[in-house]
N, C-alpha and C positions, 0 to 999 in steps of 0.2 A: 504494500500500500504506500502511495506517495507520502512524503513527510508532511505533517500537519493536516493529514486527512484521517478520518475514522469512520466507523460504521454507525449508521442510523438504520436499524433493522438491516435489510438487504441492500440499502443504498450506501454509497460512499460519499461522504460530505466533508467539507472543511470542518476542522475541530471547532472553530468559532461558531459554526452553525448548529452543531449538535445540541448544545445546551438550550438554544432558542427553540429548536424543534421538539425536544423532550418536554420543555416547559409548556409548549402549546398542547401537547398530548394531555398533560395532567391538569392544565387549566380546564380543558374540555371535559374530562371525566370526573373531576373532583366531587361534584354533587351526587353522582351515582356510583361512586367508587366502591362503597361497602356493599351495596346491593349486587353489583356486578361480581365482586369477589365471591359472595355466597353462591351466585348462579354459576360462575365459571368453574369453581372448585367443588360444587355440591356441598359446601360448608367445610371442606377439608382444611381450608386455610386456618380455621380456628384450632384445629388439632395440631397443625404444624407450628403455629404460634405458641400454643400451650406447651408443646415439647421444648421449644426454644426457651420459654420462661423457666421451665423446670431445670434445664441445663444451666441456665444463668446462675442459679443458686443465690439470688439476691437476699441479703440479710438486713435487718434494721440498721439504719445509719449509713448505708452504702451510697456512693455517688455513681449515677448511671447516666450515660448519654445514648439516646435513641436517635440514630441518623436516618434520614428519609422516613421519618416516623409517620408521615401521612396523617391518617385519621385517628391515631393514638392507641391502637390495640395493645402494643407491647408496653408503651409508656404507662398506661393505666395499670397493668399488672405489676410492672416494676415499682410503681409508686406505692401500691398496696403492700408489697413485700418490704420496701425500704422504710416505710413508716414515716412518722412526722420528723424524725431526726435525719432522714435520708435526703438526697437531692437528686431528682430525676429531671433531665432536660428532654423536651420534645423538640426536635429540629427537623427541618426540611428545606430544600432549596426552592421549593414551589410554594408561594404564599397562598395560593388557592387551596391546596391540600392542607397546609398548616392551619388555615383559618377554619376549615371544616373540623379538623382534629381538636383545635383549641376550643371551639364552641361546643363541640360534643362533650368533651371532658368537663368543661365548665358547667354545662347543664346537669352533669352527673355529680357535681360537687367536688371534682378533682381539679385542684389548682396547681399547675406546674409552671416552671419557667419555660418559655417558648421562644425560639429564635429561628429566623430565616438565615440559613448558612450553607455554604458550599463545603461538601465533604473533603474537597481537595485543599481547602484553606480554613481549617477549623479554628474558630476564635477562642480557643481555650488553652490554658497553660500546659506545659509538659507534665505528665504523670498525675493528672488531676482525678481521673475516673477509675473506679473499681471494675466497671464493666462498660463496654461499648457494644451496641447492637446495630445491625442494619438488616432490614427484612424487605426483600423484593425491591431493593433500590440500587444495589451495586451494578447491576447490568446496564443501568441507564447512565452511569458515570463515564465521562470521556476518558479520563486517565485513571483506570482502576488501581494501578500500582501506586499512584500518588495518593489516592484516597486511603488505601490500606495502610500506607506508611504514616499518614496523618492519624488514623485511628490508633495505630500502635504508639505513636508519639504521646497522645493524650492519656494513654493507659498508665496507671501506677504499676510498679513492680508487683507481680502476682495477679495483676488484673487480667480479665478474660475478654476476648473479642468473639462475638457471635455473628455469623453471616448466614442468614436464611435466604435462599434464592432458588428459583427454578433451575433445574439442572438437566443432565442427560438421562432420559428415561431408559429403562431396560429394553434391549433390542426387540424382543418379541412384541412389545407394545408400540413400537415406533410408528408403524403404518396407521394404526388407529389414532394415535396421538396427533399425527400430522393432519389427518382428516378433520379431527375435532378442532385443532388450532387454526386451520386455514379456511375451514368451511363454517363450522358452527360458531366459533368465537366471534368473527366479524359480524355474523348474522345477529348474535345476541347483542353485540355492541350497538348495532343499528336499531334494534327493537327497544332496548332498555335505555341506552345512553344517547341515542340518536347520533352515533359516531362509529361507523364501521372501521374507518381508516386508523384511528388510534388503537383499536384492538388488533388490527392487522399488524401494526408496528410492534405491539407488545408480543405477539406470537413470533415475529421475526427476531426481536431482540433476545428472546429466550434461546433461539437457535444459534445466535452469534456469541452467546455468553460462554466463557471457559467451562470445560467439563470439570468433573469432581477432582480429578488428579491435578489438572492444571491449576485450578483455584487453590488447592492445598499447597502447591509449590509457591504460588504467589503470596500466600500468608506467611510462609517460611521466609521468603525473600524480603518481606516487610519487617522481619525481625522477631516474629512470633515463634514460640516453641511448643512442643507437645501438640502439634496441629493434628486434628482428627476431623473426620466428617461422618455424618449419618445420612444414609439414603432414606428418604421418606416417600411412601407411596410409590415404591418401585423406581425410585430415582426421579420421579416427577419434580420433586424438590430435594434439596440437600441442605443440611445444617453443618456448616464448617465452624470449628472453634479452635482458638489458639490462646496460649498464655504468654504474657510478657514477663520474662524471668527477671530482667534488670533494666 
């Protein structure tokens, strides 16, 4: 790929264009994001997130950063576990998504610090958080290796990074998964969110995302240790985790 170009789904675009295009997708789908998640995954996204929360092992008083936190599912669970002495930040680069998440949590009586920020330039000091999470957001980032390095930077020694993302499904399921992704998913997007193209991009972005072993190596290159991953739903998604030792 030419220098300063990257993938936007199956398209090749200038790096400077990708962030704008991704922002347009999530501005478009923000209001129907939760409904579409339930429909697209038949509710499985809730199981995947619950597993992520369990692996995080958040205890009272911990500091947690949720990146690309969108509508706040993980942040809500982390806040409950961290308790009143903890500190849980809900962040996203997309203000439309963040507004939906902030309003939703506020309506539920969950008050958290909220910030619009770029994962590649996190506005937090070194070694500040006990846990950093990103769910279904890494694949949309232009420089994934930069974002992962930033996540590692803001982790305290002994802290854990959790990356939940769509991944490479088991080969016997691939034909069915392709049919669903490129036929059913855009149709659902049109019927529910009035936007088929954004969901076509989401399907393409999953195919362009690094597979399980490649992403494991990327976490290690970012300076994390004891990196491991769990295939969920036959590899439909995978949870990667790594520890910052020092």
